[in-house]
C-alpha positions in Angstrom: -0.2 -0.2 -0.3 2.9 2.3 1.3 4.9 1.6 -1.7 1.9 2.6 -4.6 1.1 5.1 -2.9 4.6 6.2 -3.2 4.4 5.4 -7.1 1.4 7.5 -7.7 3.0 10.6 -6.0 6.1 10.2 -8.0 4.4 9.8 -11.2 2.0 12.9 -10.0 5.0 14.7 -9.7 6.5 14.2 -12.8 3.4 15.3 -15.1 3.9 18.2 -12.5 7.6 18.6 -13.7 6.6 18.1 -17.2 4.6 21.5 -17.2 8.4 23.5 -16.4 11.3 20.8 -17.9 11.9 19.2 -20.6 13.6 16.2 -19.4 10.3 15.0 -17.6 8.1 16.1 -20.4 10.6 13.6 -22.9 9.7 11.2 -20.4 5.6 11.6 -20.1 5.1 11.9 -24.1 7.0 8.7 -24.1 4.9 6.7 -21.6 2.1 8.2 -23.6 3.1 6.3 -26.5 4.2 3.4 -24.6 1.3 0.7 -25.0 0.5 1.9 -28.6 4.2 1.1 -29.6 3.8 -2.3 -28.0 0.6 -3.4 -30.2 2.3 -2.5 -33.4 6.2 -3.5 -32.8 5.4 -7.1 -31.0 5.2 -9.7 -32.8 2.8 -12.3 -31.1 4.6 -15.5 -32.2 8.4 -14.6 -31.5 10.0 -14.9 -27.9 10.9 -12.2 -26.5 13.6 -11.8 -24.4 13.3 -8.3 -21.4 16.2 -6.1 -20.4 15.4 -3.4 -18.1 17.7 -0.4 -17.7 17.4 2.3 -15.6 19.7 4.6 -17.8 22.4 4.6 -20.0 24.9 3.5 -17.8 22.8 0.2 -17.1 22.1 -0.1 -20.6 26.3 -0.2 -21.3 26.3 -2.7 -18.7 24.1 -5.0 -19.5 24.4 -4.5 -23.5 27.3 -7.3 -23.7 24.5 -10.0 -22.7 22.4 -8.2 -25.0 24.6 -8.4 -28.2 25.7 -12.2 -27.2 21.4 -13.6 -27.1 20.9 -12.1 -30.1 24.4 -13.8 -31.4 23.8 -17.2 -29.8 20.2 -17.4 -30.0 18.1 -15.2 -32.8 15.5 -16.8 -32.8 14.6 -14.9 -29.9 13.6 -11.0 -30.2 15.0 -8.8 -27.8 12.6 -5.9 -26.1 14.9 -3.1 -24.3 13.2 -0.3 -21.9 14.4 2.6 -20.5 13.4 4.5 -16.9 14.8 7.4 -18.0 15.0 10.2 -20.7 18.7 10.1 -20.6 18.6 6.6 -22.0 15.9 6.7 -23.7 16.8 9.1 -25.8 19.9 8.4 -27.1 19.4 4.6 -27.2 16.0 4.8 -28.9 17.5 4.2 -32.4 19.2 1.2 -30.8 20.1 -1.3 -33.4 20.3 -4.5 -30.7 17.2 -4.5 -30.1 13.7 -5.3 -32.2 11.6 -3.1 -29.4 12.9 -0.4 -27.5 10.6 1.8 -25.1 10.0 3.8 -21.8 8.7 1.0 -18.6 5.3 2.8 -17.7 5.6 3.7 -14.1 5.1 0.6 -11.7 1.8 1.1 -11.0 -0.3 -2.7 -10.9 -2.7 -1.7 -14.1 0.2 -0.8 -15.8 2.5 -3.9 -15.2 -0.6 -5.7 -16.5 -1.1 -4.0 -19.2 2.5 -4.0 -20.0 3.3 -7.6 -19.5 -0.3 -8.5 -21.2 1.2 -6.4 -24.5 5.4 -7.6 -24.8 4.8 -11.1 -22.9 8.7 -11.9 -22.8 9.6 -15.9 -22.0 12.4 -14.0 -19.4 13.5 -10.5 -18.1 17.0 -9.2 -17.1 16.7 -6.3 -14.7 20.4 -4.7 -14.8 22.3 -3.6 -11.8 19.7 -1.5 -9.2 16.6 -1.9 -10.6 14.0 -3.5 -8.1 10.2 -2.9 -9.0 8.4 -4.9 -6.6 5.4 -4.5 -9.0 6.6 -5.8 -12.3 9.2 -8.7 -9.8 5.7 -9.3 -8.2 4.0 -10.0 -10.9 6.5 -11.8 -12.8 6.5 -14.1 -10.6 3.2 -14.7 -10.7 3.4 -15.3 -13.9 6.3 -18.1 -13.6 8.3 -15.5 -16.0 11.8 -16.0 -15.4 13.6 -12.8 -14.1 17.6 -12.6 -13.2 18.8 -9.7 -11.9 22.4 -9.0 -13.9 25.7 -7.1 -12.7 23.8 -5.9 -9.1 25.8 -5.1 -6.0 24.6 -5.3 -2.2 26.1 -2.9 0.0 25.4 -3.5 4.0 23.3 -0.3 4.2 21.4 -1.0 1.7 17.5 -1.4 3.1 17.0 -4.5 2.4 19.2 -5.4 5.2 17.5 -3.1 7.5 15.4 -4.0 10.5 12.7 -2.4 8.2 13.3 -3.7 5.1 11.2 -7.1 5.2 8.9 -5.4 2.2 12.1 -5.2 0.0 13.6 -8.6 1.0 10.4 -10.5 -0.4 11.1 -8.2 -3.9 14.4 -9.9 -4.1 13.1 -14.0 -3.4 11.4 -13.4 -7.1 14.2 -13.3 -8.6 15.5 -16.4 -10.0 18.4 -16.0 -10.0 21.2 -12.7 -9.1 24.1 -12.0 -10.8 26.1 -10.3 -8.5 29.3 -8.4 -8.6 31.6 -9.5 -5.7 31.7 -12.0 -2.9 30.5 -9.5 0.4 27.3 -8.4 -2.0 27.0 -12.9 -1.6 27.3 -12.7 1.3 25.2 -10.2 2.3 22.3 -11.5 0.6 23.3 -15.1 2.6 22.1 -13.2 5.9 19.0 -12.6 4.7 18.1 -16.5 3.1 18.4 -15.0 -0.4 21.1 -17.9 -2.0 19.7 -18.2 -5.7 23.3 -16.0 -6.0 26.2 -16.7 -7.7 29.0 -13.7 -8.2 30.3 -13.2 -12.1 31.8 -9.9 -11.9 30.4 -7.1 -13.7 29.5 -7.0 -17.2 31.1 -3.6 -17.7 34.1 -5.5 -18.1 32.9 -7.2 -21.0 31.7 -3.8 -22.4 34.9 -2.0 -22.3 37.1 -4.8 -24.3 34.2 -4.9 -27.0 34.2 -0.9 -27.2 38.2 -1.2 -27.4 37.8 -3.8 -29.9 35.2 -1.2 -31.9 36.8 1.7 -31.3 37.1 4.2 -34.3 40.5 4.9 -35.9 40.4 9.4 -35.4 43.1 9.9 -38.3 43.2 13.8 -37.0 43.8 13.0 -33.1 47.1 10.5 -34.3 48.2 13.3 -36.7 47.8 15.2 -33.5 49.8 12.7 -30.8 52.6 11.6 -33.4 55.6 10.2 -31.4 54.7 12.7 -28.4 54.0 11.1 -25.1 50.3 12.2 -25.0 48.2 12.7 -21.4 44.6 12.2 -22.1 41.9 14.0 -19.6 38.3 12.5 -19.8 35.1 13.8 -18.5 37.0 16.3 -17.1 35.4 19.4 -15.1 37.4 22.6 -13.5 38.7 21.7 -10.5 40.4 19.0 -12.9 42.1 21.1 -15.6 43.0 23.4 -13.1 45.7 20.8 -12.1 46.6 19.3 -15.2 46.3 22.8 -17.3 49.0 24.3 -15.1 51.3 21.0 -15.1 51.4 21.4 -19.2 52.0 24.3 -19.5 54.8 24.0 -18.4 55.7 21.3 -20.0 56.4 22.1 -23.7 57.6 18.2 -24.9 53.7 16.9 -23.7 50.4 16.8 -25.7 47.3 16.9 -23.8 44.0 16.2 -24.7 40.7 17.8 -22.6 37.5 15.7 -23.1 35.4 18.2 -20.4 32.4 16.1 -19.6 30.5 19.3 -20.3 30.6 20.7 -24.1 29.2 24.2 -23.9 30.5 27.5 -25.1 31.2 28.9 -21.6 33.4 26.0 -20.6 35.1 25.7 -23.6 36.1 29.2 -23.2 37.2 28.6 -19.5 39.3 25.6 -20.3 41.1 28.0 -23.2 41.7 30.7 -21.2 43.8 28.6 -18.8 45.9 27.4 -21.3 49.1 28.9 -22.2 50.2 26.5 -25.3 48.5 26.7 -28.8 45.4 24.8 -28.7 42.7 23.6 -31.6 39.0 22.6 -31.1 38.7 19.1 -32.5 35.6 20.3 -34.9 38.0 23.0 -36.1 40.9 20.7 -36.6 42.6 20.5 -39.8 45.7 18.0 -40.8 47.4 21.8 -41.2 46.7 23.3 -37.9 46.4 20.2 -35.8 50.5 20.1 -35.9 50.8 23.5 -35.1 49.2 22.5 -31.1 49.9 20.9 -28.4 46.6 21.0 -26.8 43.9 19.0 -28.2 40.5 19.9 -27.1 37.2 17.9 -28.0 34.3 19.7 -28.6 32.1 16.9 -29.4 30.5 13.8 -28.2 31.0 10.6 -28.7 34.7 10.0 -29.6 36.1 9.8 -25.8 36.2 6.1 -25.6 38.2 5.3 -28.8 40.4 8.8 -28.5 41.8 7.1 -25.2 44.0 4.6 -27.2 46.1 7.2 -28.2 47.3 8.4 -24.6 50.4 7.7 -22.6 48.8 8.6 -19.5 44.7 9.1 -18.7 43.4 11.2 -16.4 39.4 10.4 -15.3 37.4 13.6 -14.0 35.2 13.8 -11.5 37.0 13.2 -8.3 36.7 16.4 -7.2 33.1 16.9 -7.2 30.3 14.4 -7.0 32.1 11.7 -8.2 34.5 9.9 -10.5 33.8 9.0 -14.1 34.1 5.6 -15.9 38.0 4.3 -15.2 37.4 1.1 -17.1 37.5 2.9 -20.5 40.5 4.3 -19.9 42.5 1.4 -17.9 41.2 -0.8 -20.6 43.8 0.6 -23.4 46.7 -0.7 -20.7 47.9 2.6 -19.6 48.3 4.1 -15.9 45.0 6.0 -14.5 45.0 9.1 -12.0 41.7 10.9 -10.6 40.6 12.8 -7.6 39.8 12.1 -4.4 36.3 11.0 -4.7 36.3 7.6 -5.9 35.3 5.4 -2.8 31.9 4.6 -4.5 33.0 3.1 -7.4 34.8 -0.7 -6.7 36.8 -0.9 -10.5 38.6 2.6 -8.8 39.3 1.0 -5.5 40.5 -1.9 -7.1 42.8 -0.7 -9.6 44.5 1.8 -6.9 44.9 -1.8 -5.1 46.0 -3.2 -7.8 48.5 -0.2 -8.0 47.0 0.4 -11.2 45.8 3.8 -11.1 46.7 7.0 -8.2 44.4 9.7 -6.7 45.4 12.8 -6.0 44.6 15.1 -4.0 46.2 18.4 -5.0 48.8 20.2 -7.5 51.2 19.0 -6.1 50.3 15.1 -5.9 49.7 15.4 -9.7 52.6 16.3 -10.8 55.4 14.6 -8.1 53.1 10.9 -9.8 53.7 12.5 -13.7 57.1 13.7 -13.2 57.8 9.8 -11.9 56.2 8.2 -14.7 58.4 10.4 -17.1 61.7 9.2 -15.6 60.7 6.0 -14.2 60.2 4.0 -17.4 60.4 0.5 -15.4 57.3 2.5 -13.1 55.1 3.7 -16.1 55.4 -0.1 -17.4 54.4 -2.1 -14.2 51.3 0.6 -13.3 50.4 0.1 -17.5 50.3 -3.3 -17.3 48.5 -3.4 -14.0 45.8 -1.3 -15.1 45.0 -3.4 -18.5 46.0 -6.5 -16.7 43.0 -5.7 -13.9 40.2 -5.6 -16.9 41.2 -8.8 -18.6 41.7 -10.2 -14.8 37.3 -9.9 -14.8 35.9 -10.1 -18.4 33.9 -13.3 -19.1 31.1 -11.8 -17.1 28.6 -12.2 -19.4 29.5 -15.7 -20.9 28.8 -17.1 -17.2 25.7 -15.7 -17.4 24.4 -17.6 -20.1 26.2 -20.6 -19.0 23.7 -20.7 -16.7 20.5 -20.0 -18.0 17.9 -22.3 -19.9 17.1 -20.5 -23.4 
């Protein structure tokens, strides 16, 4: 009762926010056409595997599994749903799925209508997706449902004295494929035992991205034979540190791919530079050779650009938290980031593994970069440990598929 009231209130607030904000407005419009879309696109004589991802990050996590199922079991169709516009709007034309739509709010009537139309043969919920009414109804209809790449911590509601209702939700899963042993232990304490530790499918995804990385001739020309530092998803506090260092290092080159790409931020970056620079969208074969800093002022290139770096810096560690470290580490280069990384298991693991280092200030960054430059054995060892960490934990998708009956 309380859960359903909360869902109805949330839905009302989203509709209210849609009057004033673009993002919730897109969600509301997407919800209005879900059932019509399903009626037109679901083929009643085909079997569907349903994947649900909250947003873009969770989708990327589940993508290797989607694409393996599509390759190994072409007789199945793929239904992909998103909760957030930031996932749906980017991937609504994803060719790896046959039907892509929003997931209607978790109201009992919505759930019944959605499942009647979609009629999936099995369902995969990626990471933190625990919608009670959907899971209850999937269980009631005896549709197998799996949790993929989930991770559990002591402070989650499932493990609180008042979390009984939420613990029952977890029992609806036919199996939980978790990232680590700690998650399995926490679940065992509340009698959830259909659990297997397979790791994180994100490792499979970054290897897949590496294998599919686009050649970028202008970036390759920019780098040449010069040691190059790639700063990905950077924010102003990050840029204050590494730009200061590279302003004083004419023997090195710098690539900046900021997290926020708008003119105000780009102008702010340029104002800090004391070296010749070029923006990627204005680069030519001539002017890129005259630059020592390349500013990536468009989206979609970062995961391919890391291959041209000798060292990578991941932004966000002086703000809300670091961004994706695996996209850089997969190339076997040292990774650096700021102090706010504790929430990210792979960042903690990389530091413990000595494939990555965290810095708190400019002095620490300067000392570390100088050591990478002067001590080639240290640089080589850090690079190998970074790349080896990603390779070591790959294969979660294959482990999952071995345990599922199609």
